[in-house]
C-alpha positions in Angstrom: -91.4 -105.8 110.2 -89.9 -105.4 106.9 -87.2 -103.0 108.1 -86.3 -105.9 110.7 -86.0 -108.4 108.2 -84.0 -106.2 105.9 -81.7 -105.1 108.8 -81.1 -108.8 109.6 -80.6 -110.0 106.2 -78.0 -106.6 105.6 -76.1 -107.7 109.0 -76.1 -111.6 108.3 -74.6 -110.7 105.0 -71.9 -108.4 106.3 -71.2 -111.1 108.8 -70.8 -113.8 106.2 -68.7 -111.3 104.4 -66.4 -110.4 107.3 -66.1 -114.0 108.0 -65.3 -115.5 104.5 -62.9 -112.2 104.3 -61.2 -113.3 107.4 -60.8 -117.1 106.4 -59.4 -115.9 102.7 -56.8 -113.8 104.7 -55.9 -116.8 107.0 -55.7 -118.8 104.0 -53.5 -116.5 102.1 -50.8 -116.5 104.6 -48.8 -119.5 103.0 -45.6 -118.2 102.8 -43.5 -117.7 105.6 -40.0 -116.5 106.1 -37.7 -116.7 109.5 -34.7 -117.2 111.2 -33.1 -119.7 113.6 -30.8 -121.3 115.6 -30.0 -125.0 115.9 -27.9 -126.9 118.5 -25.9 -130.0 116.6 -23.9 -133.1 118.2 -22.6 -136.0 116.6 -23.9 -139.1 116.9 -20.8 -141.0 117.4 -18.0 -139.8 119.3 -15.2 -138.4 117.6 -11.3 -138.4 118.5 -10.0 -136.0 116.2 -8.8 -132.8 117.4 -9.5 -130.6 114.6 -13.1 -131.4 114.4 -15.9 -130.1 116.4 -18.1 -132.4 118.1 -20.8 -130.2 118.9 -21.8 -126.7 118.2 -24.2 -124.0 117.1 -25.4 -123.2 113.6 -28.0 -120.0 112.3 -30.1 -120.2 109.6 -32.4 -118.3 107.4 -35.5 -120.0 106.0 -38.6 -119.6 103.5 -41.7 -122.2 103.9 -44.6 -122.2 101.7 -47.5 -124.0 102.9 -50.9 -125.4 101.0 -53.0 -127.2 103.2 -51.1 -130.0 105.0 -48.2 -130.0 102.5 -45.6 -127.6 102.5 -41.9 -126.8 101.2 -39.1 -125.5 102.7 -35.8 -123.8 101.4 -33.0 -123.2 103.9 -29.5 -121.6 104.2 -27.9 -122.9 107.1 -24.4 -121.3 108.6 -21.6 -122.8 110.7 -18.5 -121.7 111.6 -15.1 -123.2 110.9 -14.5 -126.4 112.7 -17.5 -128.2 111.4 -16.6 -131.6 109.8 -12.8 -130.4 110.2 -13.5 -128.0 107.7 -11.1 -124.4 108.3 -13.5 -122.3 106.5 -17.0 -121.4 107.4 -19.7 -123.8 105.9 -22.9 -123.0 104.1 -25.7 -125.6 103.7 -28.3 -125.0 101.0 -31.4 -127.2 102.1 -34.7 -128.1 100.7 -37.2 -130.3 102.6 -40.9 -131.5 102.1 -43.3 -130.8 105.3 -46.5 -133.1 105.9 -48.3 -131.6 108.7 -49.4 -128.1 110.5 -48.7 -127.8 114.3 -47.1 -131.1 114.3 -45.4 -131.9 111.2 -42.7 -134.2 110.1 -40.2 -133.5 107.1 -37.5 -134.9 104.8 -35.0 -133.2 103.1 -31.5 -133.0 101.3 -28.7 -130.5 101.6 -25.4 -129.8 100.5 -22.0 -128.2 101.8 -20.5 -125.3 100.6 -17.0 -124.3 102.1 -13.9 -122.6 100.8 -15.5 -121.4 97.4 -17.0 -125.1 96.3 -19.7 -127.2 96.8 -19.4 -130.8 98.0 -19.9 -133.8 95.5 -22.0 -135.7 98.2 -25.5 -134.4 99.8 -26.7 -135.1 103.3 -30.4 -135.9 103.9 -32.4 -135.3 107.0 -35.3 -136.3 108.8 -37.3 -133.7 111.4 -40.3 -133.3 113.5 -41.6 -130.4 115.1 -43.9 -128.3 116.5 -45.0 -125.4 114.6 -46.7 -123.0 116.9 -48.5 -120.2 115.9 -48.1 -117.3 118.6 -49.8 -114.4 116.4 -51.5 -114.9 113.1 -48.2 -113.7 111.5 -45.6 -115.0 114.1 -45.0 -118.7 114.3 -42.8 -120.5 116.8 -41.1 -123.7 115.5 -39.5 -126.0 117.7 -38.0 -129.3 116.0 -35.7 -132.4 116.0 -33.4 -133.2 113.0 -31.4 -136.4 112.4 -28.8 -136.0 109.8 -27.1 -138.4 107.7 -23.6 -136.6 107.3 -21.0 -137.2 104.7 -17.8 -135.0 105.7 -15.4 -136.3 103.1 -15.4 -133.0 101.0 -15.1 -130.5 104.1 -11.5 -131.8 105.2 -9.1 -134.3 105.0 -10.1 -135.3 108.4 -13.7 -135.6 107.5 -12.9 -139.0 105.2 -11.9 -140.6 108.2 -15.1 -140.2 110.4 -18.4 -141.7 109.9 -21.1 -140.4 112.0 -24.6 -138.7 111.7 -25.7 -135.6 113.6 -28.9 -134.9 116.1 -30.0 -131.6 115.7 -32.5 -129.5 118.2 -33.7 -126.3 116.6 -36.0 -123.3 117.2 -37.0 -120.6 114.8 -39.2 -117.7 114.5 -41.2 -117.0 111.1 -43.2 -114.3 109.9 -46.4 -115.5 107.8 -47.5 -113.6 105.0 
């Protein structure tokens, strides 16, 4: 009887240790890096020939989560024509995220084109689904509303007053 109790105690201790180790490993995966694509379109119709009204952009991202709160840093790349720019546009961005699988985020970003950073930032709101496909692989599907200001991108951009709506998807690896 003593052997059976000792074996049960050892087995339950091992099971508790494995469970707590698994939880600790899952909790340690607060960092995520990934890549994604956005399809964007302007809210208002633009009647200027040199300015794109919609298109695709590509981004690299880093996220850190602590429970239901997270932060995200992105670098998004637009080809020339975005906002009337004659060069490619890079947008460094930062977001504060609330939620896990279903989330909302608020962010700020800027425009970097032709060797200079724009004076006025843009602001963004995002809602999305962060679907864990595997313990280390997440699929993020999101919608964004951006309050854009294209004044610093081109002379034509100063006459345009429109925001953009963006639909995006990204794959991220957790570590």
